[in-house]
N, C-alpha and C positions, 0 to 999 in steps of 0.2 A: 140633487146630485149633479156634479160637474159633467160636462160633455165627454171629457176624457174617461172618467169613471164609467159612464154609461156605455161608451164604446167598448171598454174592456169587459164589462159584464155581458154585453151583447155578444162579444166574441166568444166568451166562455159558454154562453147559452147555445150558440151555434155549434160549438165543438161537442157539447153534450148530445144535442139532437142528431149529430152525424156520428155519434159513438167514438169521438176522438178526444174527449175531455180527460185530462190527467186525473188520476184518482187522488193525488195529494196536492192541495193548493195552499200556498202561503200568502194570505192577504196582509200586506204591509202598508202602514200609513201612520199619520200623526194623531189620529183621533180614533180611539177604540170603538166608540158608539157608532161612528160612521162605518167602520169595518164590519160591525155586527149587522147593521142594516143591509150592507152589500151582501154579506153571507146569507142572510135570510131571503133576500131577493133571489139568489141562485138556488137556494133550497126549494123554493116554491116551484121552480122550473123542473128540478130533478125529481121531486116527489109528487109533483102535480096536485097540489092542494091550494085552496082559495087563498088569495092574498090577505083577506080580512081575518084569517085564522093564523094564530101564532104557533100552534103546536101540531105535531103529527106523530103517530106511534113509531114511525121509523126515522124520526129525527132525534138525535141524542146530543147531550151537552156535557162538556167537561170544563169546569171552571176552577180558578183559584179559590181557596177558602181562608177565612180568618183575616186578622189584621196584617199578618205577614204575607198574605196573598200567595200561598203556595199550592201548586198542583201536586197532590200526594200520589205515591205509587199505588196505594189502596184504591183511590178513586179512578186512577188510570186503568187498573186491572178490571174494575167493575165495568167501565166503559167497554173494554175489549171483549169481555164476556157477552155483553149485550150485542155487540157487532157480529159475533160469530153465531148468534141465533138466527133462525129464519125470520124474514121480514113479515110484518103484520099485514100490510096492504099492498104488497107488490114485491118486486125483485130488487128494488133500490133501497139503500140506507145511506144516511148522511150523519156525520158527527162533526159538530163545531167545537173546536178546542180554543177557548178564550185565553188570551195572554199566554200563549204557549211558551214564551220566554220565562214564565214562572214555574215551569216544570223542574222539580228536583232531578238530579242525575239518575236516580233509580227509576223514577217515573219515565224519563226520556228513554232510557234503555229498554224498559218494558214495552214502550210504545213503538220503538224503532222497527221491530220485526213486522208488526201489522202495517206500518207505514210502507215498508218495502213490498209486502205481499198481502194486501187487504182481502177480506172475503169478497167474492164475486158481487159486483153491483154496488160496492161500498165506496163512498167518497168522503174524504177527510179534509175539512176546511180549517186551517190553522190561522189564527189571528194574532198579530203582534204589532206593537209600536217600537219594539227594540229587537230587530231581526238578528243583530250580531251578538245578542245574548243567548241565542239558541245554539245548541250543539251543531257543529258543521255537518255531522252525519244526518241530521234531520233536514237542515236547509238544502243539502244536496239532493235529497229525494223528493223535493216538492217543486212545483211550478210557482215561481215568484210572481205575484200580481200586485203592483203598486197602485194604491187607491188613495187619492188626496181629496180632502173635504173642501167644497167651495166655501167662500167666506159667508158668514151670517151677517146680513145687512144691519139687523137690529143691534148687534154688538159692536159694530165698527166705530161709531161715534164716540162711545165711552172709552174704548181702548185707545182710539186715536188721540183723545184729549189727554189721557195719561201719558202716551208716548210723546206728545208735544211738551208736556212738563218735564219729562225725562231728558229730552233733547236740549231744552233750555238750560237744564241743570248742568249737563255735560259742557255745553257751550260756555256757561259762566265759569266752570272750573278751568277751562283752557285760557281764560282771559286773566292774566296775572295782574293787570292794573285794577280790575274790579275786585279781585280777591284781596288785594292789599287794603281796599276800602272796607271790605266786609268779610271777615273770616268765620263768623258765626252763622250767618244766614244759610250758607250751603249745607251746614250740618243739619239744621232744622229741615231744610228741603229734602235731604236724604231720608230722614225719618218719615216725612210726609209721603215721599214716593214709595217707601217700603209699605206703609200702612195702606196707601191707595192700591198698590199691586195686590196685597193680601186680600183686600176687600173685593177687588175685581175677580180674583181666583175663586173666592168663596161664593160670590153671587152667581158666577157662571156655573160653578160646580153644583150648587144647590138646585139651580134651575134645570140643568142637564140631568142630574140624578132623578129629580122628581118626574120628569118626562120619561126617562128611560125605565125607571122602576114601575111605572104604570103599565108598561107593556110586558115586563118579564117577572114581576114580583111573585107570581104564582109558581114560577119555575125554581125559585131560589129558597134554600134554607137560610137560617140566620147567619151562619158563617160565610156562606156564599154571598149573601147580601152585603155584609161588612166588606168583603174583598171587592165586590163590584163597585160600591160607592167609593172606596179608597182608590181603585184603579181609575175611575172616571176623573176624580180630583187630580190625581197625579198626571193624567194625560193632558188635562186642561192647563195645569201649571207648567208642564214641559212645553206646551204649545206657546204659552205667553212668554216664557223665558227665551224661546227661540225668536219671538218677535223682538224682544229686547236686544238680543244678539244682532239680528238683522238691522235694526234701527241704529245701533251703535256703529256698525260698519258703514252704513249708508251716510250717517252724519259726518264721519271723518272723510270719506271719499268725495263727498259733495263740496267740501270746503277747499278753498284755493290756498294751500300752504306753500311757502317756498321750500326749496329742496331740503334745507337744514331743518326747518320746522316739521316738514313732513316725515323725515326720518325719526325725529324725536316723538312726534305724536303717534306714528306708526308703531313704535316700540311700546308706548303706553296702551294703545289699542290691543296689541297682542297680549299684554298682561291682563287687561280687563276681560277679554274674551276667554282666556285660560282660566281666570278666576270664576267666570260665569259657568263654564263647562264643569269645573270642579264642584261648584255649588249645586248644579243640576244633578250631578252624579251622587253627591252626598244625600240629597233629598230622596233619591231612589232607595237608599238604605235606611230610611226612617229618621234622618236627622230632623229636628224640629224646624218647621218652616220659618217661624219668626226669627229664630236664631240664625238660620242660614241666609235669609234675605238681609238681615241687619249686617251680617259679616260681609256680604257682597257689596252693599251700598257704601259702607264705611271704607272697605278696601278700595273700591272704585274712586271714592273721594280722595284718598291718599295718593292713588296712582295718577289721576288726572291733574291734581293740583301740585304734584311734585315738580321740581326744576328739571 
């Protein structure tokens, strides 16, 4: 865990022990699994149970279910009923709401009253990678805690190698003399980049899901498991596409273009970033990944190589 994340969790722990912890916390970050780990760390402090134990009778979970990853109003009401019962082992209760941005409107409205005035001793920890997809009335009633995941050293080399290939491809597309000599090679390179990125997403997602499910599989029913795996994959994919966006911007800003070229290239950069943001958004609503990535790379090819 990064030093900043540790400091923020330590601050929350101190607030709890001095009876100043806000009852509604919104953990925001780019990696859902990392947010879960942070939430569980705080739960151990609030409920005072051993760190080698994953469950507690006064710890409750509300998760999306199914391939559509929806938090239903029925499951939300079931959680609220549990929270209004007496605690099993003390006066404190904690509920973790995973991917709170997946709440349907009916579920969010049912949850809102409890978020405003929860039962005594109850803490609600909301997790999201998409805070602006949450109802403003929910965001405004929580304390926002931004938690970023530190880089995983064992993944950096493989991702960096792919990013080097991507940067070389963009550089080639900006060189009109080389493009005149070979107009076919960049197309094959685009498909190679697409396949490489898909493979990286799958490899990372499979590894992450295997590790994560080994810790929580007993808590999940089949529909929750489907939603959990899908959510992890989407989070990893979004993180990698963000790296693509950052590397694209850095590549252009690091080059020494003259004023005329910079204006032209800057316009192309804006179009590519806009296309990438649109692609990321479409992937969130279940557009097929291969089709979306193919569209992005071929569109990028047309944009960068245009006059």
